[in-house]
Backbone as numpy.savetxt, mean C-alpha at the origin, in Angstrom:
# Nx Ny Nz CAx CAy CAz Cx Cy Cz
22.06 3.91 13.11 21.03 2.91 12.82 19.91 3.45 11.91
19.38 4.68 12.18 18.36 5.20 11.26 18.86 5.29 9.82
20.13 5.69 9.64 20.68 5.78 8.28 20.77 4.39 7.66
21.16 3.40 8.45 21.24 2.03 7.94 19.87 1.50 7.56
18.85 1.82 8.38 17.49 1.38 8.07 16.99 2.04 6.80
17.30 3.35 6.63 16.85 4.06 5.44 17.50 3.49 4.18
18.82 3.36 4.21 19.53 2.94 2.99 19.29 1.48 2.65
19.09 0.64 3.66 18.93 -0.79 3.39 17.50 -1.19 3.12
16.52 -0.47 3.68 15.13 -0.91 3.58 14.19 0.15 3.01
14.21 1.35 3.56 13.24 2.37 3.15 13.48 2.82 1.72
14.74 3.06 1.35 15.05 3.50 -0.01 14.63 2.48 -1.07
15.03 1.21 -0.94 14.55 0.25 -1.96 13.05 0.05 -1.94
12.42 0.23 -0.78 10.96 0.10 -0.70 10.28 1.25 -1.44
10.82 2.46 -1.30 10.27 3.60 -2.03 10.42 3.41 -3.54
11.56 2.90 -3.95 11.79 2.64 -5.37 10.84 1.55 -5.88
10.64 0.52 -5.07 9.72 -0.55 -5.47 8.29 -0.03 -5.54
7.92 0.84 -4.62 6.58 1.42 -4.66 6.39 2.25 -5.92
7.44 2.98 -6.31 7.37 3.77 -7.55 7.18 2.86 -8.76
7.86 1.71 -8.76 7.69 0.74 -9.85 6.26 0.22 -9.90
5.72 -0.15 -8.75 4.38 -0.74 -8.69 3.32 0.27 -9.12
3.42 1.49 -8.60 2.47 2.55 -8.98 2.62 2.88 -10.46
3.87 2.91 -10.92 4.14 3.26 -12.32 3.54 2.27 -13.31
3.74 0.96 -13.06 3.21 -0.02 -14.02 1.68 -0.04 -13.97
1.12 0.29 -12.80 -0.34 0.36 -12.73 -0.86 1.51 -13.59
-0.18 2.64 -13.55 -0.60 3.78 -14.37 -0.38 3.51 -15.86
0.67 2.79 -16.20 0.92 2.45 -17.60 -0.23 1.63 -18.18
-0.70 0.66 -17.41 -1.76 -0.21 -17.90 -3.16 0.34 -17.63
-3.23 1.47 -16.93 -4.52 2.10 -16.66 -4.75 3.37 -17.49
-3.93 3.57 -18.51 -4.05 4.80 -19.31 -5.47 5.00 -19.85
-6.12 3.98 -20.43 -7.50 4.19 -20.93 -8.47 4.60 -19.82
-8.27 4.05 -18.61 -9.14 4.40 -17.48 -8.84 5.82 -17.00
-7.54 6.13 -16.88 -7.14 7.43 -16.35 -7.47 8.58 -17.32
-7.56 8.29 -18.60 -7.94 9.34 -19.55 -9.36 9.83 -19.28
-10.17 8.97 -18.66 -11.55 9.34 -18.33 -11.65 9.94 -16.93
-11.05 9.25 -15.95 -11.26 9.65 -14.55 -10.12 10.48 -13.96
-8.92 10.35 -14.51 -7.78 11.13 -13.99 -6.95 11.67 -15.15
-7.52 12.52 -15.98 -6.83 13.01 -17.18 -5.63 13.90 -16.88
-5.47 14.30 -15.62 -4.35 15.16 -15.25 -3.05 14.38 -15.05
-3.13 13.05 -14.91 -1.92 12.25 -14.70 -1.02 12.33 -15.93
0.31 12.30 -15.73 1.25 12.54 -16.85 1.05 11.62 -18.05
0.87 10.32 -17.81 0.70 9.39 -18.93 -0.64 9.60 -19.62
-1.67 9.78 -18.84 -3.01 9.99 -19.41 -3.09 11.31 -20.16
-2.39 12.33 -19.66 -2.41 13.64 -20.30 -1.46 13.74 -21.49
-0.56 12.76 -21.61 0.40 12.77 -22.71 1.62 13.62 -22.45
1.76 14.17 -21.24 2.96 14.95 -20.92 4.16 14.07 -20.65
3.91 12.80 -20.40 4.98 11.81 -20.24 4.70 10.68 -21.22
5.68 10.35 -22.04 5.48 9.31 -23.06 5.45 7.93 -22.41
4.85 7.00 -23.12 4.80 5.63 -22.63 6.21 5.05 -22.50
7.09 5.39 -23.43 8.47 4.91 -23.36 9.17 5.45 -22.13
9.02 6.74 -21.87 9.67 7.35 -20.70 9.13 6.76 -19.41
7.83 6.54 -19.36 7.24 5.92 -18.18 7.74 4.51 -17.97
7.88 3.76 -19.05 8.37 2.39 -18.95 9.82 2.35 -18.49
10.65 3.25 -19.02 12.05 3.34 -18.61 12.15 3.68 -17.13
11.31 4.62 -16.69 11.30 5.00 -15.28 10.97 3.80 -14.39
9.95 3.02 -14.77 9.54 1.87 -13.97 10.63 0.81 -13.91
11.22 0.51 -15.06 12.28 -0.50 -15.11 13.49 -0.05 -14.28
13.81 1.24 -14.35 14.94 1.77 -13.58 14.69 1.66 -12.08
13.48 2.00 -11.65 13.14 1.89 -10.23 13.20 0.44 -9.76
12.70 -0.48 -10.58 12.75 -1.90 -10.24 14.19 -2.37 -10.12
15.01 -2.01 -11.10 16.41 -2.43 -11.10 17.15 -1.90 -9.88
16.99 -0.60 -9.58 17.70 0.01 -8.45 17.22 -0.58 -7.13
15.92 -0.84 -7.01 15.39 -1.43 -5.79 15.99 -2.80 -5.53
16.01 -3.64 -6.56 16.59 -4.98 -6.40 18.09 -4.92 -6.19
18.76 -4.00 -6.88 20.21 -3.87 -6.73 20.59 -3.52 -5.29
19.91 -2.52 -4.73 20.20 -2.11 -3.35 19.86 -3.24 -2.38
18.72 -3.87 -2.59 18.27 -4.92 -1.68 19.25 -6.08 -1.62
19.78 -6.48 -2.76 20.63 -7.67 -2.78 22.11 -7.37 -2.56
22.52 -6.11 -2.71 23.93 -5.79 -2.54 24.24 -5.00 -1.27
23.24 -4.46 -0.63 23.49 -3.66 0.58 24.02 -4.56 1.70
25.06 -4.13 2.39 25.66 -4.97 3.45 24.73 -5.21 4.63
23.73 -4.35 4.83 22.80 -4.52 5.95 21.49 -5.19 5.54
21.41 -5.65 4.31 20.19 -6.30 3.85 20.00 -7.64 4.56
18.80 -8.18 4.46 18.49 -9.44 5.13 17.57 -10.27 4.25
17.47 -11.54 4.57 16.58 -12.42 3.80 15.12 -12.00 3.87
14.58 -11.63 5.06 13.18 -11.17 5.08 12.94 -9.95 4.20
13.92 -9.03 4.18 13.76 -7.84 3.34 13.77 -8.22 1.86
14.64 -9.13 1.49 14.70 -9.58 0.09 13.39 -10.23 -0.32
12.83 -11.06 0.55 11.55 -11.69 0.26 10.45 -10.63 0.11
10.49 -9.64 1.00 9.47 -8.59 0.97 9.52 -7.81 -0.32
10.71 -7.39 -0.72 10.86 -6.61 -1.94 10.47 -7.43 -3.17
10.94 -8.65 -3.24 10.68 -9.49 -4.42 9.20 -9.86 -4.52
8.58 -10.23 -3.41 7.16 -10.58 -3.44 6.29 -9.36 -3.75
6.71 -8.19 -3.25 5.98 -6.96 -3.58 6.00 -6.70 -5.08
7.18 -6.89 -5.68 7.30 -6.70 -7.13 6.43 -7.70 -7.89
6.45 -8.95 -7.45 5.66 -9.98 -8.13 4.17 -9.70 -8.02
3.70 -9.40 -6.81 2.27 -9.14 -6.62 1.85 -7.88 -7.38
2.72 -6.85 -7.35 2.42 -5.63 -8.09 2.30 -5.87 -9.58
3.16 -6.73 -10.10 3.11 -7.08 -11.53 1.82 -7.86 -11.85
1.52 -8.86 -11.03 0.31 -9.66 -11.27 -0.95 -8.82 -11.13
-0.91 -7.84 -10.25 -2.06 -6.97 -10.01 -2.39 -6.12 -11.24
-1.35 -5.58 -11.88 -1.57 -4.58 -12.93 -1.45 -5.08 -14.36
-0.59 -6.05 -14.58 -0.17 -6.37 -15.95 -0.93 -7.55 -16.55
-1.29 -7.45 -17.82 -1.87 -8.60 -18.53 -0.79 -9.64 -18.78
-1.15 -10.92 -18.91 -2.53 -11.42 -18.98 -3.18 -11.64 -17.62
-2.44 -11.42 -16.54 -2.99 -11.71 -15.20 -3.98 -10.61 -14.77
-3.47 -9.39 -14.60 -4.29 -8.22 -14.28 -5.34 -8.55 -13.22
-4.85 -8.94 -12.04 -5.74 -9.38 -10.96 -6.68 -8.27 -10.49
-6.37 -7.04 -10.82 -7.24 -5.94 -10.41 -8.58 -5.95 -11.12
-8.73 -6.76 -12.16 -10.01 -6.83 -12.87 -11.09 -7.44 -12.01
-10.69 -8.23 -11.00 -11.65 -8.83 -10.08 -11.49 -8.18 -8.71
-12.57 -7.70 -8.10 -12.42 -6.96 -6.84 -11.88 -7.80 -5.69
-12.16 -9.10 -5.71 -11.70 -9.95 -4.61 -10.20 -10.26 -4.72
-9.73 -10.57 -5.93 -8.30 -10.80 -6.09 -7.52 -9.51 -5.91
-8.10 -8.38 -6.31 -7.46 -7.08 -6.10 -7.31 -6.80 -4.61
-8.38 -7.04 -3.86 -8.34 -6.80 -2.41 -7.33 -7.72 -1.74
-7.27 -8.97 -2.18 -6.32 -9.92 -1.61 -4.89 -9.45 -1.81
-4.58 -8.94 -2.99 -3.23 -8.43 -3.27 -2.88 -7.27 -2.34
-3.81 -6.34 -2.19 -3.54 -5.15 -1.39 -3.39 -5.51 0.09
-4.27 -6.37 0.60 -4.21 -6.76 2.01 -2.94 -7.56 2.28
-2.57 -8.43 1.37 -1.37 -9.25 1.57 -0.12 -8.38 1.67
0.03 -7.45 0.73 1.24 -6.62 0.71 1.22 -5.57 1.80
0.13 -4.79 1.88 0.08 -3.67 2.82 -0.20 -4.12 4.25
-0.97 -5.19 4.40 -1.35 -5.63 5.74 -0.36 -6.56 6.39
0.14 -7.54 5.61 1.03 -8.54 6.19 2.48 -8.38 5.76
2.73 -8.45 4.47 4.10 -8.58 3.97 5.00 -7.44 4.42
4.57 -6.21 4.24 5.41 -5.07 4.59 5.71 -5.03 6.09
4.71 -5.31 6.92 4.92 -5.26 8.37 5.81 -6.40 8.84
5.56 -7.60 8.34 6.40 -8.74 8.72 7.83 -8.53 8.24
8.00 -8.10 6.98 9.33 -7.95 6.40 10.16 -6.91 7.12
9.57 -5.75 7.41 10.32 -4.70 8.10 10.60 -5.07 9.55
9.67 -5.75 10.18 9.89 -6.21 11.56 11.06 -7.18 11.62
11.05 -8.20 10.75 12.13 -9.17 10.74 13.46 -8.53 10.35
13.40 -7.59 9.41 14.62 -6.90 9.00 15.17 -6.05 10.14
14.28 -5.39 10.88 14.74 -4.54 11.99 15.42 -5.36 13.07
15.02 -6.62 13.21 15.66 -7.47 14.22 17.13 -7.71 13.88
17.45 -7.71 12.61 18.85 -7.90 12.22 19.68 -6.65 12.44
19.02 -5.49 12.60 19.73 -4.23 12.79 19.79 -3.79 14.24
18.87 -4.28 15.07 18.79 -3.76 16.43 18.32 -4.81 17.40
19.05 -4.98 18.49 18.63 -5.91 19.53 17.38 -5.39 20.22
17.22 -4.06 20.28 16.02 -3.47 20.89 14.79 -3.84 20.09
14.92 -3.83 18.77 13.80 -4.21 17.92 13.33 -5.62 18.22
14.28 -6.50 18.53 13.95 -7.89 18.83 13.16 -7.99 20.13
13.47 -7.11 21.10 12.81 -7.16 22.39 11.45 -6.48 22.40
11.38 -5.33 21.74 10.19 -4.48 21.88 9.15 -4.76 20.82
9.55 -4.99 19.59 8.61 -5.03 18.47 7.79 -6.32 18.42
8.31 -7.41 18.99 7.66 -8.70 18.82 6.20 -8.71 19.29
5.88 -8.18 20.47 4.47 -8.22 20.90 3.56 -7.39 20.01
4.12 -6.45 19.23 3.30 -5.56 18.43 3.06 -6.09 17.02
3.78 -7.11 16.61 3.71 -7.54 15.22 2.31 -7.99 14.83
1.71 -8.87 15.61 0.38 -9.40 15.27 -0.68 -8.30 15.24
-0.80 -7.46 16.29 -1.81 -6.38 16.20 -1.53 -5.40 15.08
-0.25 -5.16 14.77 0.07 -4.28 13.64 -0.43 -4.87 12.34
-0.18 -6.16 12.13 -0.64 -6.81 10.90 -2.16 -6.79 10.80
-2.83 -7.01 11.92 -4.29 -6.99 11.92 -4.80 -5.58 11.60
-4.22 -4.58 12.27 -4.64 -3.20 12.06 -4.47 -2.77 10.61
-3.28 -3.00 10.06 -3.01 -2.53 8.71 -3.68 -3.42 7.65
-4.05 -4.63 8.01 -4.84 -5.45 7.09 -6.24 -4.86 6.93
-6.84 -4.43 8.03 -8.14 -3.76 7.95 -8.02 -2.45 7.18
-6.92 -1.75 7.42 -6.71 -0.49 6.71 -6.58 -0.76 5.21
-5.81 -1.78 4.86 -5.62 -2.13 3.46 -6.93 -2.58 2.82
-7.76 -3.27 3.59 -9.06 -3.70 3.06 -9.94 -2.47 2.78
-9.87 -1.48 3.64 -10.62 -0.24 3.39 -10.13 0.45 2.13
-8.81 0.45 1.94 -8.24 1.03 0.71 -8.72 0.26 -0.51
-8.73 -1.07 -0.40 -9.20 -1.90 -1.51 -10.66 -1.64 -1.84
-11.46 -1.39 -0.81 -12.88 -1.11 -1.03 -13.09 0.24 -1.71
-12.31 1.23 -1.29 -12.58 2.60 -1.74 -11.78 3.05 -2.96
-10.75 2.32 -3.32 -9.80 2.81 -4.33 -10.45 3.11 -5.68
-11.53 2.44 -6.00 -12.12 2.61 -7.33 -13.40 3.44 -7.33
-13.74 4.03 -6.18 -14.95 4.87 -6.15 -14.89 6.01 -7.16
-13.73 6.70 -7.31 -13.69 7.79 -8.29 -13.67 7.30 -9.74
-13.33 6.01 -9.95 -13.15 5.49 -11.31 -14.30 4.59 -11.74
-15.44 4.69 -11.10 -16.53 3.74 -11.31 -16.96 3.67 -12.77
-17.16 4.80 -13.42 -17.60 4.82 -14.81 -16.50 4.31 -15.73
-15.28 4.82 -15.53 -14.16 4.43 -16.39 -13.85 2.95 -16.26
-13.93 2.41 -15.04 -13.67 0.99 -14.84 -14.70 0.14 -15.58
-15.96 0.54 -15.50 -17.01 -0.21 -16.18 -16.81 -0.24 -17.68
-16.33 0.86 -18.25 -16.11 0.92 -19.69 -14.88 0.13 -20.13
-14.02 -0.22 -19.17 -12.79 -0.94 -19.51 -12.74 -2.35 -18.91
-13.88 -2.87 -18.51 -13.97 -4.26 -18.08 -13.39 -4.55 -16.71
-13.30 -3.51 -15.85 -12.79 -3.70 -14.50 -13.98 -3.74 -13.55
-14.14 -4.87 -12.85 -15.23 -5.00 -11.89 -14.75 -4.55 -10.52
-15.53 -3.73 -9.82 -15.12 -3.19 -8.53 -16.23 -3.36 -7.50
-15.86 -3.18 -6.23 -16.85 -3.25 -5.16 -17.86 -2.11 -5.28
-17.43 -0.96 -5.78 -18.34 0.17 -5.95 -19.45 -0.17 -6.93
-19.12 -0.94 -7.98 -20.13 -1.35 -8.95 -21.08 -2.40 -8.37
-20.53 -3.26 -7.53 -21.33 -4.34 -6.97 -22.24 -3.84 -5.85
-21.68 -3.04 -4.94 -22.40 -2.63 -3.74 -22.98 -1.23 -3.82
-22.35 -0.36 -4.62 -22.75 1.04 -4.67 -21.71 1.90 -3.96
-21.52 3.12 -4.43 -20.47 3.99 -3.91 -20.66 4.34 -2.44
-21.87 4.72 -2.07 -22.12 5.12 -0.69 -22.05 3.93 0.26
-22.53 2.78 -0.20 -22.47 1.57 0.63 -21.02 1.16 0.89
-20.18 1.28 -0.14 -18.76 0.96 0.01 -18.10 1.90 1.00
-18.43 3.18 0.90 -17.85 4.16 1.82 -18.25 3.85 3.26
-19.52 3.53 3.49 -19.98 3.20 4.84 -19.29 1.95 5.37
-19.20 0.90 4.54 -18.57 -0.34 4.96 -17.09 -0.11 5.28
-16.41 0.64 4.42 -14.99 0.90 4.61 -14.73 1.64 5.92
-15.48 2.71 6.16 -15.23 3.51 7.35 -15.68 2.80 8.63
-16.65 1.90 8.52 -17.03 1.09 9.68 -15.89 0.14 10.05
-15.27 -0.46 9.05 -14.11 -1.32 9.30 -12.98 -0.54 9.94
-12.75 0.68 9.44 -11.68 1.51 9.99 -11.96 1.86 11.45
-13.16 2.25 11.72 -13.53 2.64 13.08 -13.34 1.47 14.04
-13.80 0.29 13.62 -13.67 -0.89 14.47 -12.21 -1.25 14.70
-11.43 -1.29 13.62 -10.03 -1.67 13.75 -9.24 -0.66 14.58
-9.59 0.63 14.45 -8.88 1.66 15.20 -9.18 1.54 16.70
-10.41 1.24 17.03 -10.76 1.07 18.44 -10.05 -0.13 19.05
-9.99 -1.22 18.29 -9.30 -2.41 18.79 -7.81 -2.17 18.93
-7.21 -1.56 17.91 -5.77 -1.34 17.94 -5.37 -0.33 19.00
-6.30 0.58 19.37 -5.98 1.55 20.41 -5.73 0.85 21.74
-6.37 -0.29 21.95 -6.13 -1.07 23.16 -4.92 -1.98 23.00
-4.80 -2.63 21.85 -3.70 -3.56 21.64 -2.35 -2.87 21.56
-2.31 -1.71 20.92 -1.05 -1.00 20.74 -0.81 0.03 21.84
-1.79 0.22 22.72 -1.62 1.10 23.88 -1.24 2.52 23.47
-1.92 3.04 22.46 -1.66 4.42 22.04 -2.52 5.38 22.86
-2.12 6.64 22.88 -2.84 7.63 23.68 -4.21 7.91 23.06
-5.23 8.21 23.89 -6.57 8.52 23.37 -6.57 9.71 22.42
-5.75 10.72 22.73 -5.72 11.91 21.87 -5.24 11.57 20.48
-4.22 10.73 20.39 -3.68 10.33 19.10 -4.70 9.49 18.32
-5.37 8.60 19.02 -6.39 7.77 18.37 -7.53 8.64 17.86
-7.97 9.62 18.66 -9.06 10.49 18.22 -8.66 11.29 16.99
-7.44 11.83 16.98 -6.97 12.59 15.82 -6.92 11.71 14.58
-6.48 10.48 14.76 -6.42 9.55 13.63 -7.82 9.21 13.13
-8.77 9.04 14.04 -10.14 8.71 13.65 -10.78 9.85 12.85
-10.56 11.08 13.28 -11.10 12.22 12.54 -10.59 12.21 11.10
-9.31 11.86 10.93 -8.74 11.79 9.59 -9.38 10.66 8.79
-9.58 9.50 9.45 -10.17 8.36 8.77 -11.59 8.64 8.27
-12.35 9.39 9.07 -13.76 9.57 8.77 -14.02 10.63 7.71
-12.99 11.26 7.19 -13.16 12.15 6.05 -13.58 11.32 4.85
-14.53 11.80 4.03 -14.98 11.02 2.87 -13.94 10.94 1.75
-12.86 11.70 1.85 -11.85 11.70 0.79 -11.03 10.42 0.81
-10.81 9.84 -0.40 -9.98 8.65 -0.50 -8.55 8.94 -0.07
-8.07 10.16 -0.34 -6.71 10.53 0.06 -6.54 10.50 1.57
-7.64 10.73 2.29 -7.55 10.71 3.75 -7.19 9.32 4.26
-7.57 8.29 3.51 -7.19 6.93 3.90 -5.68 6.78 3.90
-5.04 7.28 2.85 -3.59 7.16 2.77 -2.90 8.04 3.80
-3.45 9.22 4.07 -2.88 10.06 5.12 -2.98 9.35 6.47
-4.14 8.74 6.73 -4.30 7.99 7.96 -3.42 6.76 8.02
-3.24 6.12 6.88 -2.41 4.92 6.81 -0.98 5.23 7.24
-0.41 6.27 6.66 0.98 6.61 7.00 1.07 7.31 8.35
0.03 8.02 8.75 0.03 8.63 10.09 0.04 7.54 11.17
-0.58 6.41 10.88 -0.56 5.30 11.84 0.86 4.80 12.06
1.64 4.73 11.00 3.04 4.34 11.16 3.81 5.38 11.95
3.60 6.65 11.65 4.31 7.70 12.38 3.93 7.71 13.85
2.69 7.36 14.16 2.25 7.36 15.55 2.99 6.33 16.38
3.52 5.30 15.73 4.25 4.27 16.47 5.56 4.80 17.04
6.03 5.94 16.50 7.28 6.52 16.98 7.06 7.37 18.23
5.80 7.68 18.55 5.50 8.57 19.67 5.42 7.81 20.97
């Protein structure tokens, strides 16, 4: 079953994530040259053509596996396809929803907070009768928890790029509220959601405390470490 879950869902999801991150970096080259000059496209160590080929290949392979895998399901197909669509609308002109902080946050919360959790939950039901029995009570609190987490990511994601975003016409919460105010608001949301989910998901106090310490680090990367650690904690 773990192998079936990996090949049918996790592998195409990783490929789709690579496509989404890739097209964002392609269209953020002017921004990244200022704030993240070490990235391959911004540094010129990877050509625009090579980056584009990589993104298209990841998209193609993700869709190919999703639609041809014998263990695939309709919820998984919807999840993969909607993720691709939202990722495209988020990064690519003429839409480029990331230019507005509210539409950017909506995209992130929808995909990371609801779509991925609903899609994997429904897909797991097609692979395991146990998933159908055990996971159902956890779906709503999971979506709520990761929606708050995604909102924190949406708030903080542009703190390092504040100057570069302003020069390239990207409006962010950091510009509107201020960098320190955004950090305080984001971590307050995380703290609140973690306390609530600790009761709803019935996780151990030690695990919740360890996760909170990670969340309260001022580093943006700590958000992503905490985000994925929350998923891993569900296995304990």
